[in-house]
C-alpha positions as CSV (number, residue, x, y, z in Angstrom):
1,X,72.9,-91.9,-97.5
2,X,70.0,-90.7,-95.4
3,X,69.8,-91.8,-92.0
4,X,67.2,-93.6,-90.8
5,X,65.4,-92.0,-87.8
6,X,65.5,-95.0,-84.5
7,X,62.3,-96.3,-83.6
8,X,60.4,-94.7,-80.7
9,X,60.9,-96.5,-76.7
10,X,58.0,-99.2,-76.1
11,X,55.7,-98.4,-73.5
12,X,56.1,-99.6,-70.0
13,X,53.6,-102.3,-69.6
14,X,50.1,-101.5,-68.0
15,X,48.7,-103.8,-65.8
16,X,45.8,-105.5,-66.9
17,X,42.3,-103.5,-66.5
18,X,40.9,-106.7,-64.3
19,X,43.4,-106.2,-61.5
20,X,42.8,-102.2,-61.3
21,X,39.3,-102.7,-60.9
22,X,39.9,-105.7,-58.3
23,X,41.7,-102.9,-56.3
24,X,39.1,-100.4,-56.7
25,X,36.2,-102.7,-55.5
26,X,38.6,-103.6,-52.2
27,X,39.5,-100.0,-51.8
28,X,35.8,-99.3,-52.0
29,X,34.6,-102.2,-49.5
30,X,37.0,-101.3,-46.8
31,X,35.8,-97.6,-47.3
32,X,32.3,-98.2,-46.6
33,X,33.1,-101.0,-44.1
34,X,34.9,-98.3,-42.0
35,X,32.1,-95.9,-42.5
36,X,29.8,-98.2,-41.1
37,X,31.8,-99.0,-38.4
38,X,31.8,-95.0,-37.5
39,X,28.1,-94.7,-37.8
40,X,27.7,-98.1,-35.4
41,X,30.5,-95.7,-33.0
42,X,28.6,-92.4,-33.6
43,X,24.9,-94.5,-32.7
44,X,26.6,-96.3,-30.0
45,X,27.8,-92.8,-28.3
46,X,24.4,-91.4,-28.9
47,X,23.1,-94.4,-27.1
48,X,25.4,-93.7,-24.4
49,X,24.8,-90.1,-24.1
50,X,20.9,-90.7,-24.1
51,X,21.0,-93.4,-21.4
52,X,23.5,-91.0,-19.5
53,X,21.4,-87.9,-19.8
54,X,18.2,-90.5,-19.0
55,X,19.7,-91.9,-16.0
56,X,20.7,-88.3,-15.0
57,X,17.0,-87.0,-15.1
58,X,15.9,-89.6,-13.1
59,X,18.3,-89.5,-10.6
60,X,17.6,-85.5,-10.6
61,X,14.0,-86.7,-10.3
62,X,14.4,-88.6,-7.5
63,X,16.5,-86.6,-5.6
64,X,13.9,-83.5,-5.9
65,X,11.4,-86.2,-4.4
66,X,13.9,-86.8,-1.9
67,X,14.1,-83.3,-0.8
68,X,10.2,-82.5,-0.6
69,X,9.9,-85.3,1.3
70,X,12.6,-84.0,3.5
71,X,11.0,-80.6,3.8
72,X,7.9,-82.6,4.8
73,X,9.1,-84.4,7.6
74,X,11.3,-81.5,9.0
75,X,7.8,-79.7,8.8
76,X,6.2,-82.3,10.9
77,X,9.0,-82.6,13.7
78,X,9.2,-78.7,13.8
79,X,5.0,-79.0,14.8
80,X,5.7,-81.8,17.0
81,X,8.1,-79.7,18.9
82,X,5.8,-76.8,18.9
83,X,2.9,-79.2,19.8
84,X,4.8,-80.7,23.2
85,X,5.9,-76.8,23.8
86,X,2.2,-75.7,24.3
87,X,0.7,-79.0,25.9
88,X,3.5,-78.5,28.1
89,X,2.6,-74.9,29.2
90,X,0.0,-72.7,30.3
91,X,-1.5,-69.3,30.2
92,X,-2.6,-67.3,32.9
93,X,-5.7,-65.4,34.0
94,X,-6.4,-62.0,32.1
95,X,-8.3,-59.4,34.0
96,X,-11.6,-58.4,33.3
97,X,-12.8,-55.0,31.9
98,X,-14.8,-52.7,34.0
99,X,-14.8,-49.5,36.1
100,X,-13.3,-50.7,39.0
101,X,-10.6,-51.8,37.6
102,X,-9.9,-48.1,36.0
103,X,-10.5,-46.4,39.1
104,X,-7.6,-48.7,41.1
105,X,-5.2,-48.2,38.1
106,X,-6.2,-44.2,39.0
107,X,-5.8,-44.7,42.7
108,X,-2.4,-47.1,42.5
109,X,-0.6,-44.0,40.1
110,X,-1.5,-41.7,43.5
111,X,0.2,-43.6,45.9
112,X,3.5,-43.2,44.7
113,X,6.3,-46.3,43.6
114,X,4.5,-48.4,45.7
115,X,1.4,-48.0,43.5
116,X,3.4,-48.0,40.4
117,X,5.1,-51.3,41.9
118,X,1.4,-52.6,42.4
119,X,0.3,-51.7,39.2
120,X,3.4,-53.6,37.8
121,X,2.4,-56.7,39.6
122,X,-0.8,-56.7,38.7
123,X,-0.3,-56.8,34.7
124,X,2.1,-60.1,35.5
125,X,4.7,-58.4,32.7
126,X,7.3,-58.5,35.0
127,X,9.2,-61.5,35.0
128,X,12.1,-61.1,37.6
129,X,12.5,-61.7,41.1
130,X,12.6,-60.0,44.1
131,X,8.6,-59.1,43.9
132,X,7.4,-55.8,45.1
133,X,10.5,-54.3,47.0
134,X,12.2,-54.5,43.2
135,X,9.2,-53.2,41.1
136,X,9.2,-50.3,43.7
137,X,12.9,-49.5,42.9
138,X,12.6,-50.0,39.3
139,X,9.6,-47.5,39.8
140,X,11.8,-44.9,41.9
141,X,14.5,-44.5,39.4
142,X,12.0,-43.1,37.1
143,X,13.0,-42.2,33.2
144,X,16.6,-43.7,33.7
145,X,16.9,-45.3,30.5
146,X,19.3,-47.9,32.5
147,X,16.9,-49.2,34.6
148,X,16.1,-51.9,32.2
149,X,12.9,-53.9,33.9
150,X,12.8,-57.6,33.6
151,X,10.0,-57.7,30.8
152,X,9.2,-57.9,27.1
153,X,10.1,-53.9,27.2
154,X,13.0,-51.8,25.9
155,X,13.0,-49.1,28.1
156,X,15.9,-47.5,26.1
157,X,13.9,-47.6,22.8
158,X,10.8,-46.9,24.2
159,X,11.9,-43.2,25.4
160,X,14.1,-42.5,22.0
161,X,10.6,-43.4,20.6
162,X,8.4,-41.4,22.9
163,X,10.7,-38.9,24.5
164,X,7.9,-37.0,25.8
165,X,7.5,-40.1,28.3
166,X,10.0,-38.3,30.4
167,X,8.3,-35.6,31.4
168,X,5.4,-37.5,32.4
169,X,7.0,-38.4,36.1
170,X,6.7,-41.8,35.8
171,X,9.1,-45.3,35.2
172,X,8.7,-45.7,31.6
173,X,7.2,-49.3,32.1
174,X,4.5,-47.5,34.5
175,X,3.9,-45.2,31.9
176,X,3.0,-47.5,29.2
177,X,1.0,-49.6,31.4
178,X,-1.0,-46.8,32.2
179,X,-0.7,-44.7,29.2
180,X,1.4,-45.6,26.4
181,X,-1.0,-48.5,25.5
182,X,-3.7,-46.9,25.3
183,X,-2.2,-44.5,22.9
184,X,-1.2,-47.4,20.5
185,X,2.4,-47.2,21.6
186,X,4.8,-50.1,21.6
187,X,6.9,-51.8,24.5
188,X,9.6,-53.1,22.1
189,X,10.8,-53.3,18.5
190,X,10.2,-56.6,18.0
191,X,6.3,-56.6,19.4
192,X,3.6,-54.1,17.0
193,X,0.8,-53.4,18.8
194,X,-1.3,-52.9,15.8
195,X,-0.7,-56.1,14.6
196,X,-1.4,-57.9,17.5
197,X,-4.4,-55.8,18.2
198,X,-6.4,-57.2,14.8
199,X,-5.2,-60.7,15.4
200,X,-6.7,-60.9,18.7
201,X,-9.6,-58.2,18.7
202,X,-11.9,-60.4,20.5
203,X,-9.9,-61.4,23.6
204,X,-8.4,-57.7,24.0
205,X,-12.1,-56.4,23.8
206,X,-13.4,-58.3,26.9
207,X,-10.3,-57.2,29.0
208,X,-8.6,-54.0,30.7
209,X,-5.4,-55.3,30.2
210,X,-2.5,-54.3,27.4
211,X,-1.5,-55.9,24.5
212,X,1.6,-56.8,26.5
213,X,-0.3,-58.4,29.2
214,X,-2.5,-60.3,27.2
215,X,0.5,-61.4,25.0
216,X,2.7,-62.7,28.1
217,X,-0.1,-64.5,29.8
218,X,-2.0,-66.4,27.3
219,X,-0.9,-64.9,23.7
220,X,2.5,-66.7,23.7
221,X,1.5,-69.8,24.9
222,X,-1.4,-69.9,22.2
223,X,1.1,-69.2,19.3
224,X,-0.1,-65.4,18.8
225,X,2.5,-63.4,16.7
226,X,3.8,-60.4,18.7
227,X,5.1,-58.8,15.2
228,X,4.8,-60.0,11.6
229,X,8.4,-61.1,11.6
230,X,8.2,-63.2,14.7
231,X,6.5,-66.3,14.1
232,X,6.1,-68.3,17.4
233,X,5.6,-71.8,16.2
234,X,8.2,-71.3,13.9
235,X,10.7,-70.4,16.9
236,X,9.4,-72.7,18.9
237,X,9.9,-75.5,16.1
238,X,14.1,-74.9,16.8
239,X,13.4,-76.3,20.3
240,X,14.3,-73.5,22.2
241,X,15.3,-73.9,26.1
242,X,12.6,-71.5,27.5
243,X,13.2,-70.5,31.2
244,X,10.0,-70.9,33.3
245,X,7.0,-68.0,32.3
246,X,9.6,-66.9,29.5
247,X,7.9,-65.7,26.6
248,X,10.0,-67.0,23.0
249,X,10.4,-63.2,22.1
250,X,12.1,-62.3,25.6
251,X,14.4,-65.6,25.2
252,X,15.1,-65.0,21.3
253,X,16.6,-61.5,22.6
254,X,18.1,-62.7,25.8
255,X,20.0,-65.8,24.3
256,X,17.9,-66.9,21.4
257,X,20.0,-64.6,18.6
258,X,23.3,-66.1,19.8
259,X,22.3,-69.5,19.3
260,X,21.7,-69.0,16.0
261,X,18.0,-69.6,16.1
262,X,15.5,-67.5,13.4
263,X,12.6,-65.8,14.6
264,X,11.0,-66.3,11.1
265,X,11.3,-68.6,7.7
266,X,12.2,-65.1,6.1
267,X,14.9,-64.0,8.3
268,X,18.3,-65.9,7.7
269,X,20.4,-64.7,11.1
270,X,23.8,-65.7,9.6
271,X,23.2,-64.2,6.2
272,X,22.1,-60.9,8.3
273,X,24.9,-61.3,10.6
274,X,27.7,-60.9,8.5
275,X,26.0,-57.6,7.2
276,X,25.9,-55.8,10.5
277,X,28.3,-53.6,11.6
278,X,30.3,-54.3,14.3
279,X,29.2,-51.7,16.4
280,X,26.1,-53.6,16.7
281,X,27.3,-57.1,17.5
282,X,25.5,-57.4,20.8
283,X,22.6,-56.7,19.5
284,X,20.0,-59.1,18.1
285,X,19.4,-59.3,14.5
286,X,16.2,-58.9,14.1
287,X,16.0,-56.4,17.0
288,X,18.7,-54.7,14.3
289,X,16.8,-55.0,11.2
290,X,13.3,-53.8,12.6
291,X,15.1,-50.5,14.1
292,X,18.1,-49.7,11.6
293,X,18.9,-52.4,9.1
294,X,15.6,-52.3,6.7
295,X,16.5,-48.4,6.4
296,X,20.2,-48.8,5.7
297,X,19.5,-51.6,2.9
298,X,20.7,-54.4,4.4
299,X,18.6,-57.6,3.5
300,X,17.0,-59.9,6.1
301,X,17.4,-63.1,3.8
302,X,18.9,-64.0,-0.1
303,X,15.6,-64.2,-1.2
304,X,14.3,-60.4,0.1
305,X,15.7,-57.4,-0.8
306,X,14.3,-54.6,1.1
307,X,15.5,-51.6,-0.9
308,X,14.3,-53.2,-4.2
309,X,10.7,-53.8,-2.5
310,X,10.9,-49.6,-2.3
311,X,11.9,-48.7,-5.3
312,X,9.5,-51.3,-7.6
313,X,5.9,-49.8,-5.1
314,X,6.7,-46.2,-4.7
315,X,3.1,-46.5,-2.3
316,X,4.7,-48.5,0.4
317,X,7.8,-46.1,0.5
318,X,5.7,-43.2,1.2
319,X,3.8,-44.9,3.4
320,X,6.9,-45.7,5.5
321,X,6.1,-49.4,5.7
322,X,9.1,-51.7,6.7
323,X,9.3,-54.0,3.3
324,X,9.2,-57.5,4.9
325,X,6.5,-56.9,7.3
326,X,4.1,-55.3,4.1
327,X,5.3,-58.0,2.0
328,X,4.2,-60.7,4.7
329,X,0.9,-58.8,5.8
330,X,-0.6,-57.7,2.2
331,X,2.2,-57.4,-0.1
332,X,1.9,-60.9,-1.2
333,X,-1.5,-61.4,-1.3
334,X,-1.5,-58.2,-3.9
335,X,0.8,-60.4,-6.1
336,X,4.0,-58.3,-5.2
337,X,7.6,-59.7,-5.2
338,X,10.4,-59.4,-2.5
339,X,13.4,-59.4,-4.2
340,X,13.8,-59.5,-8.3
341,X,14.7,-63.2,-7.9
342,X,11.4,-64.5,-6.4
343,X,8.5,-63.8,-8.8
344,X,5.0,-63.9,-6.6
345,X,2.5,-63.7,-9.5
346,X,4.7,-66.6,-11.4
347,X,5.2,-68.7,-8.6
348,X,1.3,-69.1,-7.2
349,X,0.5,-70.3,-10.8
350,X,2.8,-72.8,-10.9
351,X,2.1,-74.2,-7.4
352,X,-1.3,-74.2,-7.7
353,X,-3.9,-76.3,-5.7
354,X,-0.4,-77.0,-3.7
355,X,-0.5,-73.6,-2.4
356,X,-2.5,-73.5,1.1
357,X,-5.0,-71.0,1.5
358,X,-3.5,-67.9,3.5
359,X,0.1,-69.3,2.6
360,X,3.1,-66.9,2.1
361,X,4.3,-67.8,-1.5
362,X,7.8,-67.4,-0.5
363,X,7.9,-69.1,2.9
364,X,5.8,-72.0,1.0
365,X,9.2,-72.1,-1.4
366,X,11.0,-72.0,1.4
367,X,9.6,-75.5,2.7
368,X,9.3,-77.6,0.4
369,X,7.3,-75.8,-2.4
370,X,10.9,-75.4,-4.6
371,X,10.7,-79.4,-5.1
372,X,7.5,-79.6,-6.2
373,X,7.7,-77.0,-9.1
374,X,9.2,-77.5,-12.5
375,X,9.7,-74.2,-13.6
376,X,10.2,-71.4,-9.8
377,X,10.2,-68.2,-12.0
378,X,10.2,-67.9,-15.6
379,X,13.3,-69.3,-18.0
380,X,14.5,-71.1,-13.9
381,X,13.7,-74.7,-14.5
382,X,14.0,-76.3,-10.7
383,X,15.7,-80.0,-12.3
384,X,18.2,-78.3,-14.8
385,X,19.6,-76.3,-12.3
386,X,19.7,-79.1,-9.1
387,X,21.6,-81.2,-11.9
388,X,23.8,-78.4,-12.6
389,X,24.6,-77.3,-8.8
390,X,24.2,-80.3,-6.7
391,X,25.8,-79.2,-4.0
392,X,23.5,-76.9,-2.6
393,X,21.8,-80.1,-1.4
394,X,24.5,-80.3,1.2
395,X,24.0,-76.8,1.5
396,X,20.4,-76.9,2.5
397,X,19.4,-74.4,0.3
398,X,16.2,-74.4,-2.5
399,X,17.6,-73.3,-6.4
400,X,16.5,-69.8,-5.8
401,X,18.1,-69.1,-2.8
402,X,21.5,-70.4,-4.2
403,X,21.1,-68.4,-7.4
404,X,20.6,-65.0,-5.3
405,X,23.5,-65.7,-2.6
406,X,25.9,-66.3,-5.9
407,X,24.8,-63.4,-7.5
408,X,25.1,-61.5,-4.8
409,X,28.6,-62.1,-4.1
410,X,29.4,-61.8,-7.9
């Protein structure tokens, strides 16, 4: 008898279709809710970031305005100190010009050391005590490099620059007063006769005195700069304590540099002294720069690079000009830049009418202009850099200077 096949097992019971659909709807709603919550969270986070960015921008702008106001206040204080100094200091009379003066000088030179002493006394450049006896003792020593007179006159430097003076039989200061000044020679590394004569031509035209005599008697108290790198008003604005009848340059050479005073906005003494060799530790930094430093590639300021300037402008190098002096007297007006960190043409355009006529662009930048331009150089936004490097505020630096210092250290 044939066997019958077993019946197939019954499939398990499936949940009703309506229950599956209900769960699917619930899951969909939950997912939608989670997405909505996530979108809201993203929106709130974005809004917070936007508010934070706006707040940061507003604070940076406010800080820029505060820094600009501080720079203006500092300038007013310096100007007030300078005005007070000029008001308290009177100039001295300048000798007139005439045949009498010339004949008298020739006569005095024939009288030996006492005649030399009288010649020195008449000029007023001798600022030491002791009177004629001390002047005669100096004249008696002749071309002795160790006989430094108490005057804005560097005896060693003068004899090194003009070795022929040793053959004249005169003390170097006497040689300068009677012959050297007429020949255009300089009495000191920080006294540029060409620069001084150009700025004071009308005053000197009516005088028989030398440029040095005019400076120590009248020029210094009138704020007449003796050298492109020595700004009288800027130096006095640091409130130095000058001795009676002492000019600012003599004060700087005597003690001012030891006190960390700067002779010019574009000469940073601390920056420069770190580059000086130890053997030059007893030399005023600016004196070292003008006589040797610029030739060996030392930089007077983070935003001034003499070697780069000479490489960029071959005509300046060929003429033998000191780079920073050239930049201050003519280079900036010609659109030249002092270093790769500062673009003169770009800054002048960005500053617009805010740049005073005749003002040096880099000096203007350092003394407040940095906070008045949106972009100090191409691709260098002031506010963004300030926000990124707020420590520069405490360090008293401008953004470009801070950037240049970091780049040099790197």
